[in-house]
ROROGU-836895 format. One record per residue (C-alpha): residue number from 0; x, y, z. Coordinates in steps of 0.5 Angstrom, whole numbers, plus 500, padded with zeros to 3 digits. Layout:
# residues N
pos:NUM | px:X | py:Y | pz:Z $
...
This chain:
# residues 89
pos:0 | px:500 | py:500 | pz:500 $
pos:1 | px:502 | py:507 | pz:499 $
pos:2 | px:500 | py:514 | pz:502 $
pos:3 | px:497 | py:519 | pz:497 $
pos:4 | px:496 | py:526 | pz:500 $
pos:5 | px:491 | py:531 | pz:496 $
pos:6 | px:489 | py:539 | pz:498 $
pos:7 | px:482 | py:541 | pz:496 $
pos:8 | px:478 | py:547 | pz:498 $
pos:9 | px:475 | py:546 | pz:504 $
pos:10 | px:468 | py:546 | pz:502 $
pos:11 | px:468 | py:541 | pz:497 $
pos:12 | px:471 | py:536 | pz:502 $
pos:13 | px:465 | py:537 | pz:507 $
pos:14 | px:460 | py:537 | pz:501 $
pos:15 | px:463 | py:530 | pz:499 $
pos:16 | px:464 | py:528 | pz:506 $
pos:17 | px:456 | py:530 | pz:507 $
pos:18 | px:455 | py:525 | pz:500 $
pos:19 | px:459 | py:519 | pz:503 $
pos:20 | px:457 | py:519 | pz:509 $
pos:21 | px:449 | py:518 | pz:507 $
pos:22 | px:452 | py:512 | pz:502 $
pos:23 | px:457 | py:509 | pz:508 $
pos:24 | px:463 | py:511 | pz:504 $
pos:25 | px:469 | py:514 | pz:508 $
pos:26 | px:473 | py:519 | pz:503 $
pos:27 | px:479 | py:515 | pz:503 $
pos:28 | px:475 | py:508 | pz:501 $
pos:29 | px:471 | py:513 | pz:496 $
pos:30 | px:478 | py:516 | pz:493 $
pos:31 | px:480 | py:508 | pz:492 $
pos:32 | px:475 | py:506 | pz:488 $
pos:33 | px:476 | py:512 | pz:483 $
pos:34 | px:482 | py:511 | pz:482 $
pos:35 | px:481 | py:503 | pz:481 $
pos:36 | px:476 | py:505 | pz:476 $
pos:37 | px:481 | py:509 | pz:473 $
pos:38 | px:486 | py:504 | pz:473 $
pos:39 | px:480 | py:498 | pz:470 $
pos:40 | px:478 | py:503 | pz:465 $
pos:41 | px:484 | py:506 | pz:463 $
pos:42 | px:481 | py:512 | pz:463 $
pos:43 | px:476 | py:517 | pz:467 $
pos:44 | px:470 | py:513 | pz:470 $
pos:45 | px:465 | py:519 | pz:470 $
pos:46 | px:463 | py:524 | pz:464 $
pos:47 | px:466 | py:530 | pz:466 $
pos:48 | px:461 | py:536 | pz:465 $
pos:49 | px:461 | py:543 | pz:464 $
pos:50 | px:458 | py:549 | pz:469 $
pos:51 | px:452 | py:549 | pz:464 $
pos:52 | px:452 | py:542 | pz:464 $
pos:53 | px:453 | py:540 | pz:458 $
pos:54 | px:460 | py:535 | pz:456 $
pos:55 | px:466 | py:539 | pz:453 $
pos:56 | px:464 | py:536 | pz:446 $
pos:57 | px:456 | py:538 | pz:445 $
pos:58 | px:459 | py:546 | pz:449 $
pos:59 | px:465 | py:545 | pz:443 $
pos:60 | px:459 | py:544 | pz:438 $
pos:61 | px:454 | py:549 | pz:441 $
pos:62 | px:460 | py:555 | pz:440 $
pos:63 | px:461 | py:552 | pz:433 $
pos:64 | px:454 | py:553 | pz:431 $
pos:65 | px:453 | py:559 | pz:433 $
pos:66 | px:459 | py:562 | pz:431 $
pos:67 | px:457 | py:559 | pz:424 $
pos:68 | px:449 | py:561 | pz:425 $
pos:69 | px:453 | py:569 | pz:426 $
pos:70 | px:456 | py:568 | pz:419 $
pos:71 | px:449 | py:566 | pz:416 $
pos:72 | px:452 | py:558 | pz:415 $
pos:73 | px:448 | py:551 | pz:417 $
pos:74 | px:442 | py:556 | pz:419 $
pos:75 | px:435 | py:551 | pz:420 $
pos:76 | px:428 | py:551 | pz:423 $
pos:77 | px:429 | py:552 | pz:431 $
pos:78 | px:430 | py:545 | pz:434 $
pos:79 | px:426 | py:544 | pz:440 $
pos:80 | px:431 | py:543 | pz:447 $
pos:81 | px:431 | py:535 | pz:446 $
pos:82 | px:432 | py:535 | pz:438 $
pos:83 | px:438 | py:541 | pz:440 $
pos:84 | px:441 | py:535 | pz:444 $
pos:85 | px:440 | py:530 | pz:441 $
pos:86 | px:444 | py:534 | pz:434 $
pos:87 | px:448 | py:536 | pz:439 $
pos:88 | px:451 | py:528 | pz:441 $
């Protein structure tokens, strides 16, 4: 076994601890689970979202579409929220 030390802001630590307590896990067990999943999957075992709740790819696509629309390219009828998300994926 080896020891890992991390630095994290107090608010994030306390919020995470509260969630983990409700799940019956301590911080050490949760971090071990996370690191094991990284090793098993050979990558990050979760979907990273931006502040807007979108994946990085979705946000990039929105920015690209916005720039194209400003130039009058690829402009079509308005989409519903569901259609827009399907289009972005």
